[in-house]
C-alpha positions as CSV (number, residue, x, y, z in Angstrom):
1,M,120.6,97.6,104.3
2,P,119.5,94.7,106.3
3,Q,116.3,92.9,104.3
4,F,113.2,93.7,105.9
5,D,111.3,90.0,107.9
6,P,107.5,90.3,106.2
7,A,106.6,87.2,108.7
8,A,108.1,89.7,111.5
9,S,105.3,92.2,111.4
10,M,102.9,89.0,110.0
11,D,101.3,88.7,114.3
12,L,100.3,92.0,114.1
13,T,98.5,92.2,110.5
14,D,98.1,90.4,107.7
15,D,96.9,93.0,105.7
16,P,100.4,93.9,102.6
17,V,99.2,97.3,102.3
18,R,99.6,98.1,106.3
19,Q,102.6,95.8,106.9
20,R,104.8,97.8,104.1
21,L,103.8,101.4,105.7
22,L,105.1,99.3,109.3
23,R,107.6,99.1,107.5
24,K,108.7,102.5,106.8
25,A,107.2,104.1,110.4
26,L,110.2,101.2,111.5
27,E,112.4,102.6,108.8
28,T,111.8,106.2,110.0
29,F,112.8,105.0,113.8
30,R,115.5,103.3,112.6
31,R,117.0,106.9,111.0
32,G,116.8,107.9,115.2
33,D,113.9,109.8,114.6
34,G,112.4,108.6,117.4
35,G,115.8,108.5,120.2
36,P,117.8,106.2,120.3
37,V,115.6,102.7,122.1
38,L,112.8,102.8,119.4
39,E,116.2,103.4,117.2
40,E,117.4,99.9,118.7
41,M,114.0,98.0,118.3
42,A,113.2,99.2,114.8
43,R,116.5,97.4,113.9
44,E,115.9,95.4,115.9
45,V,112.3,94.4,114.2
46,L,113.5,94.9,110.5
47,T,116.7,92.7,110.2
48,G,113.9,90.2,111.8
49,R,116.0,89.0,116.1
50,V,112.8,90.0,116.9
51,S,108.8,90.6,115.8
52,L,107.6,93.6,116.3
53,R,105.0,91.8,118.9
54,E,108.4,90.3,120.8
55,A,109.9,93.5,121.5
56,C,106.7,95.4,122.6
57,L,107.2,93.2,125.7
58,V,110.6,94.3,126.3
59,P,110.4,97.5,128.6
60,A,112.6,99.1,128.2
61,Y,111.1,99.5,124.0
62,A,107.4,99.4,126.0
63,E,108.3,102.4,128.0
64,A,109.8,104.2,124.9
65,T,106.6,103.2,123.0
66,I,104.0,104.1,125.3
67,D,106.2,107.9,125.4
68,R,106.1,108.0,121.7
69,A,101.9,108.2,122.2
70,G,101.6,109.6,124.8
71,E,103.4,113.0,122.4
72,F,101.0,111.7,119.9
73,R,98.0,111.5,121.9
74,R,99.0,115.1,123.9
75,R,99.4,116.2,120.1
76,W,95.7,115.4,118.1
77,A,94.3,116.2,121.1
78,A,95.7,120.1,121.2
79,M,94.7,120.3,117.7
80,S,91.2,121.2,115.9
81,D,88.5,118.6,114.3
82,S,89.3,120.7,111.6
83,E,92.9,119.7,111.6
84,R,92.1,116.4,113.3
85,H,90.4,115.9,110.1
86,V,92.9,116.7,107.5
87,L,95.6,114.5,109.4
88,A,93.3,111.2,109.4
89,R,92.8,112.3,106.2
90,E,96.7,112.2,105.3
91,G,96.3,108.8,106.4
92,E,93.7,107.6,104.1
93,L,95.7,109.1,100.8
94,E,98.5,108.0,102.0
95,T,97.1,104.5,102.7
96,E,96.2,103.9,99.4
97,R,98.7,105.2,97.5
98,E,100.5,102.8,98.8
99,R,97.7,100.1,98.2
100,D,97.9,101.8,94.1
101,R,101.9,101.4,94.3
102,M,101.6,97.7,95.1
103,R,98.8,97.0,92.3
104,E,101.7,98.8,90.3
105,E,104.2,96.3,91.1
106,R,102.7,93.5,91.1
107,A,101.2,94.3,87.5
108,S,104.8,95.5,86.0
109,R,105.9,92.1,87.2
110,Y,103.6,89.4,86.4
111,A,104.2,91.9,82.7
112,R,107.2,90.5,82.2
């Protein structure tokens, strides 16, 4: 499997946790979960051929990203306030879990 180049997302965020979560989202797209266009875009970004910012300038990738965001927006609008709160909280918890995993990884590297 090609290695993710962190520099490919540095133009969007310098937060290592957000970079990792972004990479995980791209890996989901690379598996085809966002359709063939987003699969291709994710492959290009994850292999370092283009940055995510550059990929979003490609009309086909931009259109697929906008379409996917529209789907999310429609689902979000159909949710109740409590469902939105639960989903937002799940995102916060996943971010914290990822932050904890990264701390543990760093600690185990330094403990060797």
